[in-house]
DSSP file (Angstrom, degrees, kcal/mol; ACC not computed):
  #  RESIDUE AA STRUCTURE BP1 BP2  ACC     N-H-->O    O-->H-N    N-H-->O    O-->H-N    TCO  KAPPA ALPHA  PHI   PSI    X-CA   Y-CA   Z-CA
    1    1 A M     >        0   0    0      0, 0.0     4,-1.0     0, 0.0     3,-0.5   0.000 360.0 360.0 360.0 -34.7  116.2  -97.9  -88.7
    2    2 A I  H >>  +     0   0    0      1,-0.2     4,-2.6     2,-0.2     3,-0.8   0.910 360.0  56.0 -61.8 -40.7  116.5  -98.4  -84.9
    3    3 A R  H 34 S+     0   0    0      1,-0.3    -1,-0.2     2,-0.2     4,-0.1   0.781 101.8  57.2 -63.9 -27.0  118.3  -95.1  -84.6
    4    4 A N  H 34 S+     0   0    0     -3,-0.5    -1,-0.3     2,-0.1    -2,-0.2   0.791 112.9  40.4 -72.3 -27.5  115.4  -93.3  -86.3
    5    5 A V  H << S-     0   0    0     -4,-1.0     2,-0.3    -3,-0.8    -2,-0.2   0.916 137.2  -4.7 -85.7 -49.7  113.0  -94.6  -83.6
    6    6 A N    ><  -     0   0    0     -4,-2.6     3,-1.3     3,-0.1    -1,-0.3  -0.862  52.6-162.0-153.1 109.8  115.1  -94.2  -80.5
    7    7 A K  T 3  S+     0   0    0     -2,-0.3    -4,-0.1     1,-0.2    -1,-0.1   0.638  89.8  63.1 -68.8 -14.2  118.7  -93.0  -80.5
    8    8 A K  T 3  S+     0   0    0      2,-0.1    -1,-0.2    -5,-0.1    -5,-0.1   0.584  73.3 106.6 -88.9 -10.9  119.3  -94.4  -77.0
    9    9 A I  S <  S-     0   0    0     -3,-1.3     2,-0.2    -7,-0.2    -3,-0.1  -0.560  73.3-127.2 -70.9 122.4  118.7  -98.1  -77.9
   10   10 A P        -     0   0    0      0, 0.0     2,-0.5     0, 0.0    21,-0.1  -0.475  20.9-155.7 -71.8 141.4  122.1  -99.9  -77.9
   11   11 A V        -     0   0    0     19,-0.2    21,-2.8    -2,-0.2    22,-1.7  -0.978   5.2-164.1-121.5 125.0  122.9 -101.8  -81.0
   12   12 A I  E     -a   33   0A   0     -2,-0.5     2,-0.4    20,-0.2    22,-0.2  -0.946  14.8-142.2-111.0 121.3  125.3 -104.8  -81.0
   13   13 A C  E     -a   34   0A   0     20,-2.3    22,-2.8    -2,-0.6     2,-0.5  -0.663  12.7-164.6 -83.4 131.1  126.6 -105.9  -84.3
   14   14 A Q  E     +a   35   0A   0     -2,-0.4     2,-0.3    20,-0.2    22,-0.2  -0.979  22.6 153.5-117.1 124.8  127.0 -109.7  -84.8
   15   15 A T  E     -a   36   0A   0     20,-1.9    22,-2.1    -2,-0.5    -2,-0.0  -0.977  51.1-134.6-148.6 158.7  129.1 -110.8  -87.8
   16   16 A A  S    S+     0   0    0     -2,-0.3     2,-0.5    20,-0.2    20,-0.1   0.545  84.3  94.1 -87.0  -9.6  131.3 -113.6  -89.0
   17   17 A F        +     0   0    0      1,-0.1    -2,-0.1     5,-0.1    20,-0.0  -0.743  47.6 177.3 -91.0 125.9  133.9 -111.0  -90.2
   18   18 A A        +     0   0    0     -2,-0.5    -1,-0.1    18,-0.1     2,-0.1   0.268  37.0 119.9-112.7  10.2  136.6 -110.3  -87.8
   19   19 A F  S >> S-     0   0    0      1,-0.1     4,-1.7     4,-0.0     3,-0.7  -0.451  71.5-119.6 -77.6 151.8  138.8 -107.9  -89.7
   20   20 A S  H 3> S+     0   0    0      1,-0.3     4,-2.2     2,-0.2     5,-0.1   0.843 113.4  57.0 -60.9 -34.2  139.4 -104.4  -88.3
   21   21 A E  H 3> S+     0   0    0      1,-0.2     4,-1.8     2,-0.2    -1,-0.3   0.833 105.0  52.2 -67.2 -29.7  137.8 -102.7  -91.3
   22   22 A D  H <> S+     0   0    0     -3,-0.7     4,-1.9     2,-0.2    -1,-0.2   0.887 108.1  51.0 -69.7 -39.0  134.6 -104.7  -90.7
   23   23 A K  H  X S+     0   0    0     -4,-1.7     4,-2.0     1,-0.2    -2,-0.2   0.917 109.1  50.9 -62.4 -43.5  134.5 -103.5  -87.1
   24   24 A I  H  X S+     0   0    0     -4,-2.2     4,-2.7     1,-0.2    -1,-0.2   0.893 106.9  54.6 -61.3 -40.6  134.9  -99.9  -88.3
   25   25 A K  H  X S+     0   0    0     -4,-1.8     4,-1.6     1,-0.2    -1,-0.2   0.898 106.9  51.2 -60.7 -40.7  132.0 -100.5  -90.8
   26   26 A C  H  <>S+     0   0    0     -4,-1.9     5,-2.2     2,-0.2     4,-0.3   0.925 111.9  46.0 -63.5 -44.3  129.8 -101.6  -87.9
   27   27 A Y  H ><5S+     0   0    0     -4,-2.0     3,-1.4     1,-0.2    -2,-0.2   0.900 111.4  51.8 -66.0 -40.2  130.6  -98.5  -85.8
   28   28 A R  H 3<5S+     0   0    0     -4,-2.7    -1,-0.2     1,-0.3    -2,-0.2   0.807 103.4  59.4 -65.6 -28.1  130.1  -96.2  -88.8
   29   29 A A  T 3<5S-     0   0    0     -4,-1.6    -1,-0.3    -5,-0.2    -2,-0.2   0.561 129.5 -96.1 -76.9  -7.6  126.7  -97.8  -89.4
   30   30 A G  T < 5S+     0   0    0     -3,-1.4   -19,-0.2    -4,-0.3    -3,-0.2   0.516  73.2 147.4 108.8   6.9  125.7  -96.7  -85.8
   31   31 A C      < -     0   0    0     -5,-2.2    -1,-0.3     1,-0.1   -19,-0.2  -0.437  37.9-154.9 -75.1 149.9  126.4  -99.8  -83.7
   32   32 A N  S    S+     0   0    0    -21,-2.8     2,-0.3     1,-0.1   -20,-0.2   0.780  76.3  17.0 -90.3 -32.8  127.6  -99.4  -80.1
   33   33 A E  E     -a   12   0A   0    -22,-1.7   -20,-2.3    -7,-0.1     2,-0.3  -0.842  64.0-146.6-138.3 171.5  129.3 -102.7  -79.9
   34   34 A Y  E     +a   13   0A   0     -2,-0.3     2,-0.3   -22,-0.2   -20,-0.2  -0.992  14.3 175.3-146.3 128.3  130.7 -105.5  -82.1
   35   35 A V  E     -a   14   0A   0    -22,-2.8   -20,-1.9    -2,-0.3     2,-0.3  -0.987  17.1-144.1-134.0 147.9  131.0 -109.3  -81.6
   36   36 A T  E     -a   15   0A   0     -2,-0.3     4,-0.3   -22,-0.2   -20,-0.2  -0.745  32.6 -72.4-109.5 157.6  132.2 -111.9  -84.0
   37   37 A K  S    S+     0   0    0    -22,-2.1     2,-0.1    -2,-0.3     3,-0.0  -0.644 108.8  54.7 -84.1 148.5  131.0 -115.5  -84.6
   38   38 A P  S    S-     0   0    0      0, 0.0     2,-0.2     0, 0.0    -2,-0.2   0.581  98.4-128.4 -67.9 144.5  131.3 -117.9  -83.0
   39   39 A I        -     0   0    0     -2,-0.1     2,-0.8    -4,-0.1    -2,-0.1  -0.424   9.4-146.3 -69.4 130.1  129.7 -116.0  -80.2
   40   40 A N     >  -     0   0    0     -4,-0.3     4,-2.6    -2,-0.2     5,-0.2  -0.884  10.4-154.0 -93.2 110.3  131.6 -116.0  -76.9
   41   41 A N  H  > S+     0   0    0     -2,-0.8     4,-2.7     1,-0.2     5,-0.2   0.860  91.5  51.7 -56.9 -40.4  128.7 -115.9  -74.4
   42   42 A D  H  > S+     0   0    0      2,-0.2     4,-2.1     1,-0.2    -1,-0.2   0.918 111.4  47.1 -64.7 -42.8  130.8 -114.2  -71.7
   43   43 A E  H  > S+     0   0    0      2,-0.2     4,-2.1     1,-0.2    -2,-0.2   0.925 113.8  47.9 -63.3 -45.1  131.9 -111.5  -74.0
   44   44 A L  H  X S+     0   0    0     -4,-2.6     4,-2.5     1,-0.2    -2,-0.2   0.927 112.2  48.4 -62.8 -45.9  128.4 -110.9  -75.3
   45   45 A M  H  X S+     0   0    0     -4,-2.7     4,-2.7    -5,-0.2    -1,-0.2   0.866 109.6  53.5 -64.4 -36.0  126.9 -110.8  -71.8
   46   46 A E  H  X S+     0   0    0     -4,-2.1     4,-1.3    -5,-0.2    -1,-0.2   0.921 110.9  45.9 -63.1 -43.8  129.6 -108.4  -70.7
   47   47 A K  H  X S+     0   0    0     -4,-2.1     4,-0.6     1,-0.2    -2,-0.2   0.898 114.5  47.7 -67.2 -40.4  128.8 -106.0  -73.5
   48   48 A I  H >X S+     0   0    0     -4,-2.5     3,-1.4     1,-0.2     4,-0.7   0.922 107.4  56.4 -64.8 -43.6  125.0 -106.3  -72.8
   49   49 A S  H >X S+     0   0    0     -4,-2.7     4,-0.7     1,-0.3     3,-0.6   0.792  96.1  64.4 -63.5 -28.1  125.5 -105.7  -69.1
   50   50 A T  H 3< S+     0   0    0     -4,-1.3    -1,-0.3     1,-0.2     3,-0.2   0.809 106.5  44.3 -64.3 -26.9  127.3 -102.4  -69.7
   51   51 A Y  H << S+     0   0    0     -3,-1.4    -1,-0.2    -4,-0.6    -2,-0.2   0.557 106.3  60.5 -93.3  -9.5  124.1 -101.0  -71.2
   52   52 A L  H <<        0   0    0     -4,-0.7    -2,-0.2    -3,-0.6    -1,-0.2   0.549 360.0 360.0 -92.0  -8.7  121.8 -102.5  -68.5
   53   53 A Q     <        0   0    0     -4,-0.7    -1,-0.2    -3,-0.2    -2,-0.1   0.468 360.0 360.0 -79.6 360.0  123.4 -100.5  -65.7
């Protein structure tokens, strides 16, 4: 739904599933990035900061 409103808004997928096929599903769904639980704050902030520049 976000992509229908504004295609430029970055979407970060958060999931408990860490398998490569789950990552592929997130990208195919239109996500820009992917993070798994438990959340690594440094990793998440790094991914967010790439879109704030």
